[in-house]
DRENKOL-857773 format. One record per residue (C-alpha): chain; z, x, y negated; residue in one letter. Coordinates in steps of 0.5 Angstrom, whole numbers, plus 500, padded with zeros to 3 digits. Each point is the difference from the previous one (the first is absolute). Layout:
# residues N
<atom chain="A" up="Z" east="X" north="Y" resn="A"/>
...
END
This chain:
# residues 203
<atom chain="A" up="091" east="171" north="819" resn="X"/>
<atom chain="A" up="494" east="497" north="496" resn="X"/>
<atom chain="A" up="493" east="501" north="503" resn="X"/>
<atom chain="A" up="496" east="505" north="497" resn="X"/>
<atom chain="A" up="492" east="501" north="500" resn="X"/>
<atom chain="A" up="497" east="505" north="504" resn="X"/>
<atom chain="A" up="496" east="505" north="495" resn="X"/>
<atom chain="A" up="494" east="501" north="505" resn="X"/>
<atom chain="A" up="498" east="493" north="501" resn="X"/>
<atom chain="A" up="505" east="495" north="496" resn="X"/>
<atom chain="A" up="503" east="497" north="506" resn="X"/>
<atom chain="A" up="507" east="498" north="499" resn="X"/>
<atom chain="A" up="505" east="504" north="504" resn="X"/>
<atom chain="A" up="508" east="499" north="501" resn="X"/>
<atom chain="A" up="504" east="506" north="503" resn="X"/>
<atom chain="A" up="504" east="498" north="505" resn="X"/>
<atom chain="A" up="507" east="502" north="497" resn="X"/>
<atom chain="A" up="502" east="503" north="494" resn="X"/>
<atom chain="A" up="501" east="507" north="503" resn="X"/>
<atom chain="A" up="493" east="500" north="502" resn="X"/>
<atom chain="A" up="496" east="506" north="497" resn="X"/>
<atom chain="A" up="493" east="499" north="503" resn="X"/>
<atom chain="A" up="496" east="494" north="502" resn="X"/>
<atom chain="A" up="494" east="499" north="503" resn="X"/>
<atom chain="A" up="495" east="495" north="498" resn="X"/>
<atom chain="A" up="498" east="494" north="505" resn="X"/>
<atom chain="A" up="493" east="499" north="496" resn="X"/>
<atom chain="A" up="497" east="507" north="499" resn="X"/>
<atom chain="A" up="501" east="507" north="504" resn="X"/>
<atom chain="A" up="505" east="503" north="495" resn="X"/>
<atom chain="A" up="507" east="502" north="500" resn="X"/>
<atom chain="A" up="504" east="499" north="494" resn="X"/>
<atom chain="A" up="506" east="504" north="497" resn="X"/>
<atom chain="A" up="505" east="496" north="496" resn="X"/>
<atom chain="A" up="502" east="503" north="493" resn="X"/>
<atom chain="A" up="504" east="497" north="494" resn="X"/>
<atom chain="A" up="498" east="493" north="503" resn="X"/>
<atom chain="A" up="493" east="502" north="500" resn="X"/>
<atom chain="A" up="495" east="502" north="506" resn="X"/>
<atom chain="A" up="496" east="506" north="500" resn="X"/>
<atom chain="A" up="495" east="502" north="505" resn="X"/>
<atom chain="A" up="502" east="504" north="505" resn="X"/>
<atom chain="A" up="494" east="501" north="505" resn="X"/>
<atom chain="A" up="497" east="497" north="507" resn="X"/>
<atom chain="A" up="504" east="495" north="504" resn="X"/>
<atom chain="A" up="496" east="503" north="506" resn="X"/>
<atom chain="A" up="499" east="496" north="506" resn="X"/>
<atom chain="A" up="505" east="497" north="505" resn="X"/>
<atom chain="A" up="496" east="498" north="506" resn="X"/>
<atom chain="A" up="503" east="494" north="504" resn="X"/>
<atom chain="A" up="504" east="503" north="506" resn="X"/>
<atom chain="A" up="506" east="496" north="504" resn="X"/>
<atom chain="A" up="506" east="501" north="496" resn="X"/>
<atom chain="A" up="508" east="498" north="501" resn="X"/>
<atom chain="A" up="500" east="497" north="493" resn="X"/>
<atom chain="A" up="495" east="499" north="494" resn="X"/>
<atom chain="A" up="501" east="499" north="492" resn="X"/>
<atom chain="A" up="505" east="495" north="499" resn="X"/>
<atom chain="A" up="503" east="499" north="506" resn="X"/>
<atom chain="A" up="508" east="501" north="501" resn="X"/>
<atom chain="A" up="503" east="504" north="506" resn="X"/>
<atom chain="A" up="507" east="499" north="503" resn="X"/>
<atom chain="A" up="502" east="506" north="503" resn="X"/>
<atom chain="A" up="507" east="499" north="502" resn="X"/>
<atom chain="A" up="504" east="497" north="495" resn="X"/>
<atom chain="A" up="495" east="502" north="494" resn="X"/>
<atom chain="A" up="495" east="497" north="497" resn="X"/>
<atom chain="A" up="494" east="503" north="497" resn="X"/>
<atom chain="A" up="494" east="498" north="496" resn="X"/>
<atom chain="A" up="493" east="504" north="501" resn="X"/>
<atom chain="A" up="497" east="501" north="493" resn="X"/>
<atom chain="A" up="496" east="506" north="501" resn="X"/>
<atom chain="A" up="495" east="503" north="505" resn="X"/>
<atom chain="A" up="498" east="507" north="501" resn="X"/>
<atom chain="A" up="496" east="503" north="505" resn="X"/>
<atom chain="A" up="499" east="508" north="502" resn="X"/>
<atom chain="A" up="496" east="504" north="504" resn="X"/>
<atom chain="A" up="502" east="506" north="504" resn="X"/>
<atom chain="A" up="493" east="502" north="503" resn="X"/>
<atom chain="A" up="501" east="497" north="507" resn="X"/>
<atom chain="A" up="503" east="493" north="497" resn="X"/>
<atom chain="A" up="503" east="496" north="495" resn="X"/>
<atom chain="A" up="507" east="498" north="499" resn="X"/>
<atom chain="A" up="502" east="494" north="495" resn="X"/>
<atom chain="A" up="506" east="500" north="495" resn="X"/>
<atom chain="A" up="503" east="493" north="497" resn="X"/>
<atom chain="A" up="504" east="500" north="493" resn="X"/>
<atom chain="A" up="505" east="495" north="501" resn="X"/>
<atom chain="A" up="506" east="497" north="496" resn="X"/>
<atom chain="A" up="507" east="498" north="504" resn="X"/>
<atom chain="A" up="504" east="494" north="498" resn="X"/>
<atom chain="A" up="503" east="504" north="495" resn="X"/>
<atom chain="A" up="493" east="502" north="497" resn="X"/>
<atom chain="A" up="501" east="507" north="502" resn="X"/>
<atom chain="A" up="494" east="503" north="502" resn="X"/>
<atom chain="A" up="498" east="503" north="507" resn="X"/>
<atom chain="A" up="495" east="503" north="504" resn="X"/>
<atom chain="A" up="498" east="497" north="507" resn="X"/>
<atom chain="A" up="495" east="505" north="503" resn="X"/>
<atom chain="A" up="496" east="498" north="506" resn="X"/>
<atom chain="A" up="496" east="505" north="505" resn="X"/>
<atom chain="A" up="497" east="498" north="506" resn="X"/>
<atom chain="A" up="506" east="494" north="501" resn="X"/>
<atom chain="A" up="505" east="505" north="498" resn="X"/>
<atom chain="A" up="504" east="497" north="494" resn="X"/>
<atom chain="A" up="505" east="504" north="495" resn="X"/>
<atom chain="A" up="504" east="497" north="495" resn="X"/>
<atom chain="A" up="502" east="505" north="494" resn="X"/>
<atom chain="A" up="502" east="500" north="493" resn="X"/>
<atom chain="A" up="499" east="505" north="495" resn="X"/>
<atom chain="A" up="506" east="506" north="499" resn="X"/>
<atom chain="A" up="502" east="502" north="493" resn="X"/>
<atom chain="A" up="499" east="507" north="499" resn="X"/>
<atom chain="A" up="507" east="501" north="500" resn="X"/>
<atom chain="A" up="500" east="498" north="507" resn="X"/>
<atom chain="A" up="494" east="504" north="503" resn="X"/>
<atom chain="A" up="502" east="505" north="506" resn="X"/>
<atom chain="A" up="502" east="507" north="498" resn="X"/>
<atom chain="A" up="497" east="506" north="504" resn="X"/>
<atom chain="A" up="497" east="507" north="499" resn="X"/>
<atom chain="A" up="493" east="502" north="501" resn="X"/>
<atom chain="A" up="494" east="495" north="502" resn="X"/>
<atom chain="A" up="500" east="494" north="505" resn="X"/>
<atom chain="A" up="496" east="501" north="506" resn="X"/>
<atom chain="A" up="499" east="497" north="506" resn="X"/>
<atom chain="A" up="506" east="501" north="505" resn="X"/>
<atom chain="A" up="505" east="502" north="494" resn="X"/>
<atom chain="A" up="507" east="497" north="500" resn="X"/>
<atom chain="A" up="504" east="498" north="494" resn="X"/>
<atom chain="A" up="507" east="496" north="499" resn="X"/>
<atom chain="A" up="500" east="494" north="496" resn="X"/>
<atom chain="A" up="506" east="496" north="499" resn="X"/>
<atom chain="A" up="503" east="503" north="506" resn="X"/>
<atom chain="A" up="494" east="498" north="504" resn="X"/>
<atom chain="A" up="495" east="505" north="503" resn="X"/>
<atom chain="A" up="493" east="499" north="499" resn="X"/>
<atom chain="A" up="494" east="504" north="503" resn="X"/>
<atom chain="A" up="493" east="500" north="497" resn="X"/>
<atom chain="A" up="496" east="496" north="505" resn="X"/>
<atom chain="A" up="493" east="499" north="495" resn="X"/>
<atom chain="A" up="497" east="504" north="495" resn="X"/>
<atom chain="A" up="493" east="497" north="498" resn="X"/>
<atom chain="A" up="496" east="498" north="494" resn="X"/>
<atom chain="A" up="497" east="493" north="499" resn="X"/>
<atom chain="A" up="495" east="497" north="495" resn="X"/>
<atom chain="A" up="501" east="493" north="496" resn="X"/>
<atom chain="A" up="494" east="496" north="502" resn="X"/>
<atom chain="A" up="502" east="493" north="498" resn="X"/>
<atom chain="A" up="505" east="496" north="495" resn="X"/>
<atom chain="A" up="501" east="493" north="499" resn="X"/>
<atom chain="A" up="506" east="497" north="497" resn="X"/>
<atom chain="A" up="505" east="503" north="495" resn="X"/>
<atom chain="A" up="504" east="506" north="501" resn="X"/>
<atom chain="A" up="506" east="504" north="497" resn="X"/>
<atom chain="A" up="496" east="506" north="498" resn="X"/>
<atom chain="A" up="493" east="502" north="499" resn="X"/>
<atom chain="A" up="496" east="501" north="506" resn="X"/>
<atom chain="A" up="493" east="503" north="500" resn="X"/>
<atom chain="A" up="494" east="499" north="505" resn="X"/>
<atom chain="A" up="497" east="506" north="502" resn="X"/>
<atom chain="A" up="507" east="504" north="499" resn="X"/>
<atom chain="A" up="502" east="504" north="506" resn="X"/>
<atom chain="A" up="508" east="501" north="501" resn="X"/>
<atom chain="A" up="504" east="504" north="504" resn="X"/>
<atom chain="A" up="505" east="497" north="505" resn="X"/>
<atom chain="A" up="506" east="502" north="504" resn="X"/>
<atom chain="A" up="504" east="496" north="505" resn="X"/>
<atom chain="A" up="507" east="502" north="502" resn="X"/>
<atom chain="A" up="503" east="497" north="506" resn="X"/>
<atom chain="A" up="508" east="499" north="500" resn="X"/>
<atom chain="A" up="505" east="501" north="505" resn="X"/>
<atom chain="A" up="502" east="493" north="499" resn="X"/>
<atom chain="A" up="493" east="497" north="499" resn="X"/>
<atom chain="A" up="500" east="501" north="493" resn="X"/>
<atom chain="A" up="493" east="502" north="497" resn="X"/>
<atom chain="A" up="499" east="504" north="494" resn="X"/>
<atom chain="A" up="493" east="501" north="497" resn="X"/>
<atom chain="A" up="497" east="504" north="494" resn="X"/>
<atom chain="A" up="494" east="498" north="496" resn="X"/>
<atom chain="A" up="497" east="506" north="496" resn="X"/>
<atom chain="A" up="494" east="499" north="496" resn="X"/>
<atom chain="A" up="498" east="506" north="495" resn="X"/>
<atom chain="A" up="507" east="502" north="497" resn="X"/>
<atom chain="A" up="503" east="493" north="501" resn="X"/>
<atom chain="A" up="505" east="499" north="506" resn="X"/>
<atom chain="A" up="503" east="493" north="502" resn="X"/>
<atom chain="A" up="505" east="500" north="506" resn="X"/>
<atom chain="A" up="502" east="494" north="504" resn="X"/>
<atom chain="A" up="505" east="498" north="505" resn="X"/>
<atom chain="A" up="500" east="494" north="505" resn="X"/>
<atom chain="A" up="500" east="498" north="507" resn="X"/>
<atom chain="A" up="495" east="498" north="506" resn="X"/>
<atom chain="A" up="499" east="493" north="501" resn="X"/>
<atom chain="A" up="498" east="496" north="507" resn="X"/>
<atom chain="A" up="494" east="496" north="498" resn="X"/>
<atom chain="A" up="502" east="495" north="505" resn="X"/>
<atom chain="A" up="507" east="499" north="496" resn="X"/>
<atom chain="A" up="496" east="498" north="493" resn="X"/>
<atom chain="A" up="499" east="493" north="498" resn="X"/>
<atom chain="A" up="494" east="498" north="496" resn="X"/>
<atom chain="A" up="499" east="495" north="495" resn="X"/>
<atom chain="A" up="493" east="499" north="498" resn="X"/>
<atom chain="A" up="498" east="499" north="493" resn="X"/>
END
């Protein structure tokens, strides 16, 4: 993809991959939306204070037989602490999310709407449901606020926006997660990853 100019400072920026919908400018503290081969200002980039992390932008992770290149880094606050989300692509160019919270890692992929769990009523802590013959229990129901962004992402994120999240643990180790912002919902499916089994090739 050809480079584009930041409309705020004029710096040349290059989305990591064609499917990126949002990118941060390294030269100024803004996020940019990619629209029709152009860029539009989307808001503040926020601040990502340096903390010990298993990976950084540009790193390649080897997890089992898979390899994942880190393209975007977002941080969320849940009041008493923070967690980090890394947007990455696998060796086939398909996007994944890698969540890191107090050393725990989850590798997840977005579920298309036709693959979302079906249930009646509302989900709350302790609620059980079945998905693809596996039983799941809601173990977390909380909110997180985006506090910082860096790199490229597959969909827009906004610093300061608060998201509701649900994490459901499956009987066989599968993890289902929902992210809700206003009227928008996304579902993800993945697995817990042992951090000691992750190999990092630094950029």
